[in-house]
ZAMARGU-4260 file (C-alpha; in steps of 0.2 Angstrom, whole numbers, plus 5000, padded with zeros to 4 digits):
<rodrens>
0) 5326/3694/4320 | 5310/3700/4327 | 5298/3687/4334 | 5280/3690/4328 | 5264/3684/4337
5) 5254/3674/4324 | 5240/3662/4326 | 5244/3644/4326 | 5245/3638/4308 | 5256/3633/4294
10) 5263/3648/4284 | 5268/3648/4265 | 5275/3659/4251 | 5283/3674/4260 | 5285/3688/4248
15) 5295/3704/4252 | 5288/3721/4247 | 5299/3731/4235 | 5304/3743/4249 | 5310/3728/4259
20) 5299/3733/4274 | 5285/3721/4273 | 5281/3703/4270 | 5265/3695/4262 | 5261/3677/4265
25) 5247/3664/4266 | 5242/3650/4278 | 5234/3633/4278 | 5217/3641/4283 | 5217/3650/4266
30) 5221/3667/4273 | 5232/3681/4266 | 5242/3691/4278 | 5255/3704/4278 | 5267/3711/4292
35) 5277/3727/4293 | 5294/3722/4300 | 5298/3740/4305 | 5282/3745/4313 | 5275/3730/4322
40) 5263/3740/4333 | 5247/3732/4326 | 5256/3715/4323 | 5252/3704/4307 | 5237/3711/4297
45) 5224/3698/4289 | 5220/3704/4272 | 5207/3692/4266 | 5201/3674/4267 | 5196/3662/4253
50) 5178/3655/4256 | 5184/3638/4249 | 5197/3627/4258 | 5206/3624/4242 | 5225/3629/4245
55) 5232/3628/4228 | 5233/3643/4217 | 5223/3654/4229 | 5227/3671/4236 | 5243/3672/4227
60) 5248/3690/4230 | 5259/3703/4222 | 5265/3720/4228 | 5264/3736/4219 | 5280/3745/4216
65) 5277/3757/4230 | 5273/3743/4242 | 5257/3751/4247 | 5245/3739/4238 | 5243/3721/4237
70) 5234/3712/4222 | 5227/3694/4223 | 5214/3682/4216 | 5200/3675/4227 | 5186/3663/4224
75) 5168/3669/4224 | 5152/3658/4228 | 5152/3653/4210 | 5169/3645/4212 | 5176/3657/4199
80) 5190/3669/4204 | 5190/3688/4204 | 5205/3700/4205 | 5206/3711/4221 | 5216/3726/4227
85) 5220/3729/4245 | 5226/3746/4251 | 5238/3746/4265 | 5234/3764/4269 | 5215/3762/4271
90) 5215/3743/4275 | 5201/3741/4262 | 5199/3728/4249 | 5192/3731/4232 | 5185/3718/4219
95) 5190/3724/4201 | 5184/3710/4190 | 5166/3704/4190 | 5168/3685/4193 | 5159/3681/4177
100) 5175/3674/4171 | 5189/3665/4180 | 5203/3678/4183 | 5220/3673/4190 | 5238/3678/4191
105) 5237/3696/4194 | 5254/3705/4193 | 5259/3724/4193 | 5271/3730/4180 | 5288/3737/4187
110) 5282/3755/4183 | 5266/3753/4193 | 5255/3759/4179 | 5247/3742/4174 | 5240/3727/4182
115) 5241/3711/4172 | 5230/3696/4174 | 5222/3681/4164 | 5204/3676/4163 | 5194/3661/4156
120) 5176/3660/4151 | 5177/3641/4146 | 5183/3634/4162 | 5165/3627/4166 | 5168/3608/4167
125) 5184/3611/4176 | 5176/3622/4189 | 5179/3609/4203 | 5195/3599/4202 | 5186/3584/4210
130) 5173/3581/4196 | 5178/3568/4184 | 5170/3578/4170 | 5185/3590/4171 | 5196/3577/4163
135) 5202/3581/4146 | 5193/3598/4146 | 5204/3611/4138 | 5204/3628/4146 | 5209/3643/4137
140) 5214/3660/4145 | 5215/3678/4138 | 5227/3691/4145 | 5222/3708/4151 | 5229/3724/4158
145) 5221/3736/4170 | 5226/3754/4167 | 5227/3759/4185 | 5226/3778/4184 | 5212/3787/4176
150) 5224/3800/4169 | 5234/3787/4160 | 5232/3781/4142 | 5230/3764/4135 | 5247/3757/4131
155) 5239/3750/4115 | 5234/3766/4107 | 5241/3768/4090 | 5256/3779/4088 | 5257/3793/4076
160) 5264/3788/4059 | 5268/3806/4055 | 5287/3810/4051 | 5296/3820/4064 | 5304/3835/4055
165) 5312/3844/4069 | 5325/3831/4074 | 5337/3843/4083 | 5323/3849/4094 | 5318/3831/4098
170) 5335/3826/4103 | 5337/3841/4115 | 5321/3837/4123 | 5326/3818/4124 | 5343/3823/4132
175) 5334/3835/4144 | 5322/3821/4150 | 5336/3809/4152 | 5346/3821/4163 | 5330/3825/4173
180) 5328/3806/4176 | 5346/3804/4181 | 5345/3818/4194 | 5330/3811/4202 | 5337/3793/4205
185) 5340/3797/4223 | 5324/3805/4226 | 5309/3796/4234 | 5300/3784/4222 | 5284/3790/4215
190) 5269/3781/4223 | 5258/3770/4213 | 5242/3779/4207 | 5227/3768/4208 | 5210/3776/4204
195) 5196/3764/4209 | 5182/3773/4202 | 5177/3765/4186 | 5192/3754/4186 | 5184/3740/4178
200) 5181/3751/4163 | 5200/3753/4161 | 5203/3734/4158 | 5210/3731/4141 | 5212/3715/4131
205) 5230/3712/4126 | 5234/3705/4108 | 5239/3688/4114 | 5231/3671/4108 | 5220/3662/4120
210) 5229/3648/4127 | 5230/3638/4144 | 5241/3651/4153 | 5246/3644/4170 | 5257/3658/4176
215) 5261/3676/4173 | 5277/3685/4179 | 5281/3704/4177 | 5298/3708/4169 | 5308/3724/4166
220) 5297/3739/4162 | 5281/3734/4154 | 5286/3717/4147 | 5280/3701/4155 | 5282/3682/4154
225) 5268/3669/4152 | 5269/3650/4155 | 5258/3639/4144 | 5252/3622/4148 | 5252/3611/4133
230) 5242/3594/4135 | 5249/3578/4128 | 5243/3576/4110 | 5234/3562/4103 | 5244/3547/4098
235) 5258/3551/4110 | 5265/3540/4124 | 5269/3554/4135 | 5254/3558/4145 | 5261/3572/4156
240) 5258/3589/4150 | 5272/3601/4145 | 5275/3619/4149 | 5282/3633/4138 | 5289/3650/4143
245) 5284/3665/4132 | 5288/3684/4133 | 5277/3698/4128 | 5286/3713/4121 | 5275/3729/4123
250) 5284/3740/4111 | 5284/3727/4097 | 5267/3720/4104 | 5274/3703/4100 | 5273/3686/4110
255) 5290/3676/4108 | 5292/3658/4114 | 5308/3657/4125 | 5310/3640/4132 | 5301/3623/4134
260) 5299/3612/4150 | 5300/3626/4162 | 5294/3620/4180 | 5297/3637/4190 | 5301/3654/4184
265) 5306/3670/4195 | 5311/3687/4190 | 5323/3698/4201 | 5317/3713/4210 | 5325/3725/4197
270) 5318/3714/4182 | 5336/3711/4175 | 5339/3693/4180 | 5329/3677/4181 | 5329/3661/4191
275) 5321/3646/4183 | 5320/3627/4185 | 5320/3615/4170 | 5324/3596/4169 | 5327/3596/4188
280) 5340/3609/4187 | 5340/3627/4193 | 5348/3641/4182 | 5351/3660/4186 | 5354/3670/4170
285) 5351/3688/4163 | 5335/3691/4154 | 5343/3690/4136 | 5351/3673/4141 | 5335/3663/4144
290) 5336/3654/4127 | 5354/3648/4130 | 5357/3632/4138 | 5360/3633/4157 | 5379/3628/4156
295) 5389/3638/4169 | 5374/3647/4176 | 5367/3630/4183 | 5367/3630/4202 | 5378/3616/4208
300) 5366/3609/4221 | 5373/3592/4219 | 5389/3598/4229 | 5378/3603/4244 | 5381/3591/4259
305) 5372/3591/4275 | 5376/3583/4291 | 5362/3573/4298 | 5357/3568/4316 | 5344/3554/4313
310) 5338/3553/4331 | 5335/3572/4331 | 5326/3572/4314 | 5315/3557/4319 | 5310/3566/4335
315) 5306/3582/4326 | 5296/3573/4312 | 5286/3563/4325 | 5280/3580/4333 | 5278/3588/4316
320) 5265/3575/4311 | 5254/3578/4326 | 5255/3597/4322 | 5250/3593/4305 | 5235/3582/4309
325) 5230/3596/4322 | 5229/3609/4308 | 5224/3600/4293 | 5213/3585/4297 | 5195/3588/4291
330) 5188/3586/4308 | 5194/3599/4321 | 5190/3587/4335 | 5200/3573/4326 | 5186/3560/4328
335) 5186/3562/4346 | 5205/3559/4348 | 5214/3568/4361 | 5230/3573/4350 | 5241/3579/4364
340) 5237/3563/4374 | 5240/3551/4360 | 5256/3561/4355 | 5263/3558/4373 | 5257/3540/4373
345) 5267/3536/4357 | 5282/3547/4361 | 5289/3534/4373 | 5292/3522/4358 | 5304/3535/4349
350) 5319/3529/4360 | 5317/3511/4352 | 5317/3517/4334 | 5334/3511/4326 | 5330/3513/4308
355) 5319/3525/4297 | 5308/3510/4292 | 5305/3508/4311 | 5299/3526/4311 | 5287/3523/4297
360) 5280/3508/4307 | 5278/3519/4322 | 5269/3533/4311 | 5257/3520/4304 | 5252/3514/4321
365) 5249/3531/4329 | 5240/3539/4315 | 5228/3524/4314 | 5221/3530/4330 | 5212/3544/4319
370) 5201/3529/4312 | 5200/3535/4294 | 5205/3529/4276 | 5217/3538/4265 | 5230/3539/4279
375) 5246/3534/4270 | 5263/3535/4277 | 5277/3535/4263 | 5295/3538/4260 | 5308/3545/4270
380) 5327/3544/4270 | 5327/3525/4269 | 5343/3516/4261 | 5338/3506/4246 | 5348/3493/4237
385) 5350/3494/4219 | 5337/3483/4209 | 5340/3473/4194 | 5326/3475/4180 | 5320/3458/4174
390) 5313/3457/4157 | 5296/3448/4154 | 5289/3441/4139 | 5270/3443/4142 | 5267/3425/4143
395) 5264/3410/4155 | 5275/3395/4156 | 5273/3377/4162 | 5286/3363/4163 | 5283/3348/4151
400) 5295/3335/4144 | 5310/3342/4154 | 5308/3359/4146 | 5300/3376/4149 | 5285/3377/4137
405) 5273/3392/4133 | 5256/3390/4140 | 5248/3407/4136 | 5253/3422/4126 | 5245/3439/4131
410) 5242/3448/4115 | 5240/3466/4121 | 5235/3478/4107 | 5248/3480/4093 | 5241/3497/4089
415) 5243/3504/4106 | 5261/3509/4110 | 5258/3506/4129 | 5251/3488/4126 | 5264/3480/4115
420) 5266/3462/4119 | 5283/3455/4116 | 5278/3438/4109 | 5263/3445/4098 | 5273/3455/4086
425) 5270/3451/4067 | 5283/3439/4059 | 5289/3431/4076 | 5281/3414/4072 | 5279/3409/4090
430) 5264/3402/4097 | 5256/3394/4113 | 5264/3377/4116 | 5281/3381/4109 | 5296/3376/4119
435) 5310/3388/4126 | 5327/3381/4124 | 5339/3396/4126 | 5340/3415/4130 | 5355/3424/4123
440) 5364/3408/4120 | 5361/3402/4138 | 5352/3385/4140 | 5335/3387/4148 | 5336/3372/4159
445) 5323/3368/4171 | 5336/3367/4185 | 5339/3385/4182 | 5327/3398/4188 | 5318/3404/4172
450) 5318/3423/4176 | 5337/3423/4181 | 5340/3422/4162 | 5331/3438/4159 | 5340/3449/4172
455) 5344/3466/4165 | 5335/3463/4148 | 5319/3474/4151 | 5317/3485/4135 | 5333/3477/4127
460) 5333/3465/4113 | 5336/3447/4117 | 5338/3431/4106 | 5327/3416/4110 | 5328/3399/4104
465) 5311/3392/4101 | 5304/3375/4095 | 5288/3367/4091 | 5294/3350/4099 | 5305/3345/4113
470) 5319/3341/4100 | 5330/3356/4099 | 5335/3351/4081 | 5317/3358/4076 | 5320/3375/4084
475) 5324/3392/4077 | 5330/3409/4084 | 5319/3425/4086 | 5323/3442/4092 | 5311/3450/4105
480) 5311/3465/4117 | 5305/3460/4134 | 5295/3472/4144 | 5298/3478/4161 | 5280/3474/4167
485) 5266/3463/4161 | 5253/3470/4172 | 5244/3480/4159 | 5244/3465/4147 | 5237/3454/4160
490) 5224/3467/4165 | 5218/3469/4147 | 5217/3450/4145 | 5205/3450/4161 | 5195/3464/4154
495) 5193/3456/4137 | 5189/3439/4144 | 5175/3447/4154 | 5168/3457/4140 | 5168/3441/4129
500) 5159/3431/4142 | 5146/3444/4145 | 5143/3445/4126 | 5142/3426/4125 | 5130/3424/4140
505) 5119/3438/4134 | 5119/3432/4116 | 5126/3450/4111 | 5113/3460/4121 | 5123/3467/4135
510) 5138/3479/4135 | 5152/3476/4147 | 5163/3491/4153 | 5177/3490/4166 | 5182/3505/4177
515) 5200/3502/4184 | 5198/3519/4193 | 5189/3535/4192 | 5204/3545/4186 | 5211/3546/4168
520) 5213/3527/4165 | 5194/3525/4170 | 5189/3540/4159 | 5198/3532/4144 | 5191/3515/4147
525) 5174/3521/4149 | 5174/3531/4133 | 5182/3517/4124 | 5170/3503/4129 | 5154/3513/4132
530) 5152/3522/4115 | 5158/3507/4105 | 5143/3497/4113 | 5129/3509/4111 | 5120/3496/4100
535) 5118/3485/4115 | 5102/3484/4125 | 5109/3484/4143 | 5125/3489/4153 | 5135/3479/4165
540) 5148/3491/4173 | 5162/3483/4182 | 5171/3493/4195 | 5179/3479/4206 | 5196/3483/4212
545) 5193/3502/4207 | 5207/3512/4213 | 5198/3528/4215 | 5202/3546/4209 | 5189/3559/4206
550) 5170/3559/4209 | 5162/3550/4194 | 5149/3563/4189 | 5154/3561/4171 | 5150/3542/4171
555) 5133/3544/4181 | 5128/3558/4169 | 5130/3547/4154 | 5122/3532/4161 | 5107/3543/4166
560) 5104/3550/4148 | 5087/3546/4140 | 5082/3546/4122 | 5074/3563/4117 | 5070/3560/4099
565) 5076/3551/4083 | 5082/3558/4066 | 5081/3550/4049 | 5091/3552/4033 | 5083/3550/4016
570) 5096/3537/4012 | 5102/3524/4025 | 5094/3509/4033 | 5097/3515/4051 | 5089/3530/4060
575) 5099/3538/4075 | 5093/3542/4092 | 5097/3559/4100 | 5107/3559/4111 | 5117/3546/4101
580) 5129/3541/4115 | 5117/3531/4126 | 5113/3513/4130 | 5095/3514/4134 | 5091/3499/4144
585) 5094/3490/4161 | 5110/3493/4170 | 5119/3484/4184 | 5136/3487/4193 | 5149/3475/4200
590) 5157/3481/4216 | 5169/3473/4229 | 5179/3477/4245 | 5194/3482/4235 | 5185/3496/4227
595) 5186/3513/4236 | 5187/3532/4237 | 5181/3536/4219 | 5176/3518/4219 | 5165/3521/4234
600) 5157/3537/4226 | 5153/3529/4209 | 5141/3515/4216 | 5135/3528/4229 | 5129/3540/4215
605) 5123/3525/4204 | 5112/3520/4219 | 5106/3538/4222 | 5101/3540/4204 | 5092/3523/4204
610) 5101/3517/4189 | 5101/3498/4193 | 5107/3485/4205 | 5124/3483/4214 | 5131/3465/4214
615) 5146/3459/4224 | 5153/3464/4241 | 5153/3480/4251 | 5165/3493/4245 | 5180/3499/4255
620) 5172/3515/4263 | 5184/3530/4261 | 5177/3547/4255 | 5187/3559/4265 | 5200/3564/4252
625) 5218/3562/4254 | 5230/3576/4254 | 5248/3575/4261 | 5255/3586/4275 | 5270/3598/4271
630) 5284/3586/4267 | 5294/3580/4282 | 5312/3586/4283 | 5319/3570/4275 | 5307/3569/4261
635) 5294/3557/4269 | 5276/3561/4269 | 5260/3557/4280 | 5242/3561/4275 | 5230/3572/4283
640) 5213/3569/4275 | 5204/3586/4274 | 5191/3585/4260 | 5176/3575/4266 | 5161/3570/4256
645) 5144/3569/4264 | 5126/3565/4259 | 5112/3578/4255 | 5103/3573/4270 | 5117/3578/4282
650) 5125/3561/4285 | 5143/3555/4284 | 5136/3540/4273 | 5152/3532/4267 | 5167/3534/4277
655) 5171/3518/4287 | 5155/3511/4281 | 5156/3508/4262 | 5142/3504/4249 | 5132/3488/4252
660) 5127/3478/4237 | 5109/3474/4233 | 5115/3456/4229 | 5129/3450/4240 | 5140/3437/4230
665) 5157/3431/4234 | 5172/3431/4222 | 5177/3413/4223 | 5195/3411/4217 | 5193/3392/4214
670) 5178/3395/4203 | 5187/3409/4194 | 5202/3397/4190 | 5189/3386/4182 | 5184/3400/4171
675) 5169/3406/4181 | 5164/3422/4189 | 5149/3421/4201 | 5148/3440/4203 | 5148/3444/4184
680) 5136/3429/4180 | 5124/3436/4193 | 5125/3453/4185 | 5121/3446/4168 | 5107/3436/4174
685) 5098/3451/4183 | 5100/3461/4167 | 5093/3448/4156 | 5078/3445/4167 | 5075/3464/4167
690) 5076/3464/4148 | 5063/3449/4147 | 5051/3458/4159 | 5053/3475/4151 | 5059/3474/4133
695) 5068/3488/4125 | 5056/3500/4116 | 5056/3500/4098 | 5054/3517/4089 | 5043/3518/4074
700) 5047/3531/4061 | 5031/3541/4056 | 5023/3541/4039 | 5029/3555/4028 | 5016/3570/4028
705) 5005/3574/4014 | 4998/3591/4014 | 4983/3597/4005 | 4985/3610/3991 | 4973/3620/3981
710) 4979/3615/3963
</rodrens>
């Protein structure tokens, strides 16, 4: 129970050394430390610092079997990681890979003869997590081993295939060796020999297929485990990637799949047992039992009960938030806010807090003093009543002739499993204007709230009685499956209505592309609507209500592309432009006050590249990226924005400012209900004017060459 003097920080991932005398750990300042708990004369020792402030998957260390070396991966100036070794004896660090590939997950084998790691040479577009161009980029990694001693042989050298003729002699030798090993058990363990000279020349490639390996764990002897990230395949409704655990057997030189859906995986110090999490359960088992279901080995965490003193927790969390903002907020001066003073100011309100929701209200009020976007207060131990799911039919109703009547049916996309519209299925024979008489036999009277008839029906089949006239005698029954949410169906309808309106107003000349965010949905939308409209002569990009995400470099890059040449087939009436995926004409972007974060960055970059006009209202103004503090003790969270974007001229151009339009136009709800959209219509008018003043260039195919000949 020693108390060590450490700099003020948040500390993570303590790792005991094999001799149980030292602990390695990292902090929020992306520094790697170790401390000797037996000899604390020098205090904690800082091993290294990562040059980039990224806290995930950085400086993850591993001890050598003799506890005298640490290995870890650290970023270089090119943002790729290199593998390092640190000697506790000399206090020196040594880079052992060249940073021409992205090397990660270094682990010593249990014998201390090899150092495993993975490396990727195709990480390029994903080199920065914030770039939108990283979406859908598939990374692959190879697996390597470093032979640590210059006296050791490669473990992959071919074994002799000569038959052993003196079996008796071999058995005696084997017995003698076994007895020698047994007698030396109580002796001091042999130190890990690492010869640094020419160590990079002793890196060997292991016969394992290139895959997206995201974790490596050393097992017993020379064997080790690899976790593979498997992206969701095309056509699947599950967008979350899956993980699989594999084992590499050195003797057999074989990779074997062990288990799917592994979230975390740890091996005991002696390499004989494992602890892993899967399907939100933790399991402890022997190595050879990994393939078996958890069963009796599952930890019974559901039986753990903890007594809670809410008032004491609330006070601790209050002060924890201010410690977090002090150590994580991107500006060390907290935008000029005296944190100690404001903490004291708001602490007097703690005595009035009577509910966890009150506490969140207090948190919101106090962190607002930092004057920044992306400052979210979420969750906590708040009692929540159970909720009934209400099924929805994907339609609008109105009342006429004393009955509920279908006004509009949202069609969705029958080929898209995530856009299935309940009333638009083939064979249902239901149309707009039909009357609804009953739901599962219950009369749909206008004196009864309509949606009360659909309680607990989401994703479950119901029977509707539908008719074409107010006379129930002319009705029939249909079976449908109500959906839990209509938001995507209604959103798609809005997008398609806008696209058709632009097509009509421009007489087919302009493409309309909507960007709901700058994350995966925005990436998907852009690719779908941009490349399918490359026959158009101009582009109207709509990012109103954009929810943000990543920096839209991918979008800006594609919009900036220019034609380089054309190519011609002998047969075919249409020649092709290189690059083919461009719309070479005027461009404009629709923006509004509800577009922010990545929705700020996209029009900012659009304007920087002088791609066209911005139409609408000033954007939200939030480009200090949002990251949560370490979770509070009751599961609640508060953000501490710590990644800030600024302009190339050394100015904070966007935060609390936003991007102003070139043409400020209000979005009038009254006009929209009449089928008009002043912002969209202005964007179309501007593009048509540009097309008239500067018509698209028509490319002429040259005449075929005729060469002179001497015969």
